[in-house]
N, C-alpha and C positions, 0 to 999 in steps of 0.2 A: 218361181217354178223354178223345176229344174230343166236343163237342157234333156235328159237321156229322159223325162218323163214320158214325153210321144211313144217313143219308141219300147220303153218297159211295157206300155199299156200294149202295143200293138203284138207282141211276142207272148205275154200275159193271154189274151184277149184270144189269141189263134189257140192255146192250148185249152183253153175253157170252152173251143168251140165242140172239142169232142163230146164232151157230157151230154150233148143234145142227141144222141143217138141212145134208141132204146137196148137195153141189153137183156139177153138171155142167159147169163150165167153170171154168178158173182164167185171172187174168190180172195181167201184172207191169205194173204203172204208172209213168211216168214223168212228173214232172212240178216245175212250178216258179212261187212267187209269191212276193212281197217283202210285208215288212212295215215300220213306223216305230217308231223308238225316240228319243225326245225324250231327249235333243236331238244326239246320234249321228248319226241320219240312217237312211239307209235298210238292210235287212236283206234279202237275195235267200236263199230257199229251196230246195234242192233236195229232191224229196220220193220215196220209191220204195214203192208198196204193193205186196202181196201181197195178191187177192183172188180169191173165189168167188162163182159166178154157181147158183144150185139151177134144178133143171129147171124150163120152163114158166114163169119169172121175171124180170121186169126187175130183178129186185134184184142187189147184189155189195153184198159187206162182206169184210171182212178188216183185216190190221193194214199199218201204213205206217211210218216213220221219214223224220223231215224232218231236215237238217242246213243250216248255214249254208255260203255259198260265198261271197256276196258281201256286201261290207261289212267291220265291225272285227271280226266275232264269232266268227271262229274258232274251234272247239269245240264250238260252240252246237247242240245236239243235242236231240230232241223225238221220242219212242216212244207209239203209241197204236193208234188203232181208226179206219175210214172205214166209211161207208157211203154208196151212192147207188144210183140206179136208171136204167136205158137208157130212155129215153122216146121211141119211134120216131116221126119226122115225114115218111116216107117211103121209099123205096129209099133205103137205105145212109146215110142221115141221119137222129140222134136228137138229143135235148135230155138233159144229163144232168143232174141235182140231186145236190148231193153234202153230206155234214155228217162232218165231220172232229172226234177228239178226241183229242188228243195230251199228254204231260205228260215234263218237263223242262227243259231252260234252259243255261247253261254260261258260259264266256267272260267272266265278271265283267257280265253279260248284267242288265237291272235284270226279271227275268222276276216275281220275286214267290214265290207260292206253284208255280208252273211247269204251270198248266191252258195252253192254247192251242187255242182252240176255230176252228174255219172252217167258214165256211158258202161252197161256190161251183158256179157253173153253166158249162157248157161246152155251145157246138154241137158234135159231132162227125160225123164221116165216116169209117164201116167201109167196108174195103177187104181182104175174106178174113177172115185174124188179125190186121190191121193197124188201130187206131182212131187217129185226129190227132183233137183239141179243144182247141179255143180258145172262154175263156170270160171271167170275172171274179171275183174273189173276196173275204170281208171277213174278216179273224182281229183276233181279244180274246184278248190275253196277261194272265192273273192279274189283276193291280193295272189296267189299262189304261194303265200306261204305255208297253207296246209292243202297237200296233194297225197298221190302217191297210184299205187295198183295194188291189188292184193287178188286172192282166192276171192271168189261170189259164190254163196253156198246158198241155198233156198228153198223152202218148204212151202205150197199152194194145196189148199181144203176149196176145192169147188163146192158150190150148190144150185144146183141147175135149176133156174126159175121158170123152163119152158112147159113144163106140167105141173100137176097139185103135187102138193107134199104127202107123203101118209097121213101126216099129223100136222095141223098148223105150228108154227114155230113159234113161241111165244118172247117175248124180249119186254125189257124196261129203256128208255131213254128219259136222265132227269140231268136236275140241274142242284147246285147245291151251295150253301154258303156254311164256312165252315171255323171256328172259332180254337183256339189251343190255349188252357189254362195253363199246362203244366208242361214245362219243353226244357231243352239242352239250354237255351240263351234265358232262360229266367222272364220271359215276358209276354205277356200275352198277345196273342199274333191271330190274325184275321186271314182267310181263305175262299178263293170263288172256284168252281170249278163244274166240269160237265161229267155224264158218266155211263152207262147202257148196262144192261144185262141180257144173257139169255136162259130161260129159265126152264129146265126141264118137271119131270116128273115129281122130286123131291131136292134136286140139284139145283145148279145154276154157276154159270162161268159172265165174268166181269172185269168192264176197261173203264180206269181213271183217269183224268187229266184235271190237277187242282195247279192254282197258281195263288203265292202271297201277293196279300193285299197293302200290308202295314209293312215292320222293319224289318220284313225279310225279303222287300223287292227286288224280284231277279230271280229267286229262287220258283222254279216247276217240277212238279212227277208227274211222271206218267208209270202206271203200274196195271198188272194184271191182279184178279181174284177168282176161289172157286168154294162155293159152298152151299148151305143147306137151307130149305125154307120150309114152310109149315104156313099154312093161311086155314083160320078157321074166324067163318063168315065175313066181314067186310077187314077185318084185320091179318096181315102178313106178318110172320116172324122171320128175319133173315141170320145167319153166322156166316163171318167172310174170314178165309186168309189172303194174304196178300203177299204178291211179290210183284217188285220193278225196279226203276232208277228215279232220281232225284238228285236235285243240286242246282248252285247260282248263288246269286246274292251272297249274305254272310253266311250262309248254310256249310258248316263243316262237314258236309257231306262225303267228301273222298272221292272213290272211283265210281262212287253213284248209285251202288245196290242198295236197294230198301227191302226191309220184307215188315211185316204187322198183320195187323186182325181186324176186324169191326161187326158190332152187333145193331141192328138195325128193326125199328117196327113201323109200320105201315100201316096206315088207312087208307082204304078206297079202292074200287076195281080199276075202273077204265083212265080213270086220275088219280094220281095217289099223295100223300104227303107225311114223308118220312123223317123219324126220329132217329140219330144215330151217335154212338158214343163208339171211339175206338184208339187204335195206338200205331205208328208207324216211327222206325226207327233205323238208320243207316249200318248197314252190315259190317263189324270190324271198325268205325268211329263212331265218335262221341255224339252223333246227332240224333234227337229223335224228338217225339212233340206227340203228347196226347190230343185229340181232340172230339168236339162234339158236333153234329152239322147237321141242319135243316135241308131236307130234301123237299123237291115237289118235281112231278114225273109225270108221266103217261105210260101206259099199256097200250102193243101191240102186239099182231101178230101176223107174218109174213104171211101171205098167201098168193096164189096166182089167177088172174081173171076165170078162169075156170073152175074154180074149187066156190063149193054152196054149200052155204051152212046158214040154218034159222035165225041163230042168233047174232049172226054178224055182220057187220055195214061198213063200209068203204071210209078209209083214211089216205092221204096223201101227206108223207115227210118231205120235206122242203128241202134240199139242200143247195144251197146257193152260195158257189165257187166266186172267188172278187181280186181284182186289183184295187188297195186302199191306196191313195197318196197322199199325205200332207202336204200343204202349200206352203209357198215362203222360204226366206234364207237357211231354217232351219230344217225342211220341209223333208220328206220320204219317202220312199213307195214299201209298199206291206201286199203280200199273198196272203190270202186265207179265206179260211169257210165259215158259213154260220145253218144252221139245222134247227129247223121248225120243232119247236118242242111241243107246245099246247097253242090249240087254236080255240078261240070262241066267237061266234058271230062274224065281229071284223076285228078283231082282235089276237094278237098272236104274241109271243113269248119264244128268245130264239137265243140259243146258245152259240156265244161266236168267238172263233180266235183269228188272230192276224199276225204275223211274221216279216219283219223288214229281210230285207235285201237291194237296197242301194244307199247312196252318200252316207258309208262308214258304220251305218246303225246295225249292223249283224251281232245278234247276241238278242236284238229288243224283240220282245212279243205282249201280245197282248190276251188276255179273257176275257169277255161283256158276255153280258144279260142285255137283251134287246128287247123293248115292247113297243110294236108295231097295230098302228091303227089304220087299215087300208078302205080306201072309196073308188072303187073301179081301179084306174092305173097308178092311181096315185097314194101317195103313204105319208104318213108323217111319224116318227119315231122317238125314242131316246135311248140311250145306250149308257150303259155305268159296268165298270168293273175297275181290273187294273192293267197296266202296261209298264214293263219296267226292261232294263239291262240296254245294250247300245250305248249308255251313260246318258240315258233320261232317267231319272227315279230311281237311280240306282242306288240298293242297299238302305234305301228310304219307303217313304207312304210311296203307295203303285196306286192311288185311287185317279180316276179317270170320267167326266159324264160327258157325254154327247147328246142333241137336239138335232136332228138331220129330217132331208125332205125327200123325198125320192121319188120315181116312176117306175113301172114297169111294162115293157111290152110283150105281150103271148106271143111264142114264134109257133105253136103248136099247142095241142092240147096238154100236156105236162111239163113246157119248156117254156121261158120267160129271157127274154136283156134286158136291163136294167141299171140306171142310172141314179146318184143320189149327190145330194151336197150334204156335206159334212162341219157342222160348229161343234167347237168343244167349248164349253161354257164352266168345267172345273177341272184343272188338274191341282196333283198336293206338290208339285213344281211347275218349272214353265215349259208350256207346250204348244207345239203348231197350233192356232187359233183355226183356221178352216181348210177343209178338205174334198178331195172329190173319189168317187169312188163307183166302178162300173164291174158289171155284174153278169152272170148264166145263171139262171136255178132251174133245177131239174125236181121233180116232182115223182118220187118212189109210194108205188100202189102196197097200200098192206090192210090188213082187217082188224078190226078190235072187237075183242070177243069178249061180253059181260061174263061167263065166266072161266076167264082166266086166272 
């Protein structure tokens, strides 16, 4: 066990305690910052944050993802948390100090242990639900080989949660397994991933996160999409155009920008199965692949407690934020989150991601599916998926299987503290056999509608 293990647990749990606060508004943040890697030069990161604001408080907090878009590090991703505060300066104006900690790396960058700390401040102007901010930031990554200051620009879209919406906000959350029969490297390649869509009358917006399981171990992609959908009885047809970033492993993805498209047919209402075909390609680089995907997901409609409708019933989407530590001489710590995507009686299906931030494992990331059986405060689960980067399973098969036992203690009606014992029962290359995980879980209230 590492001597730093207890210290990192204390730091991470202090961050996670923030998530027990009930939010009264949700914020989607898009931002841009630049760091410098010697001797390679600047790396430009786009950021995506999903933030919450408690009632009567200037505080905002939540999860964020950084991905390299400018420079030579396509496939460099970090994931973690941020906290900030909107301090009023007058009508429509405020000052927003922000602290961020994320973990990750990749694309052969000099990221060391993978910790990515950022302090920033912006002068913000708010008009309705739109906020525009401009300021400065300083970032320090792991060993200090990568660090720097730059302009920090951001845009925030707010969704108030304290009053009923004019109409339900329909959405989907799903997990998927993908197989590429035709690609640049001329080998069949498997991927796993998670994603979600916001559905409007005839159109939708989407976000996807996928990782390679087989011979491109270390490759990951994050991209958004916009498309059209049409329902006929229990069948829904979807067509989507995509744009985002990807790289890592042996994928010659260049600077990281990706584009592509996909078409999907879904069967089901509250829960659905989808069959998808698509194509993704680097912009200006040789990397590309076609894919077939099988998706399993659930459809939700977000509302407040004040909203009533005859065919609606409550659903709780659980978000579990964790520190996950693998033990032994080759052990290391990760931060991550899991999302409960489907429940049936005492069974639940989860989509999970974890990112290393200690012991020289920067760039290691896991994408897992979890199947959990709960009896009271105790549960048993199995997790399976991919983990690569940071010198583990690099460029090879990235398969992992865990069998775990855990406990969750209720802190309130919607918040839980937990811990579990992790046992690695299979990996494609040598991997620590045991681990421990500490978590805080928050249930977000949704309502599901039969007529979505």
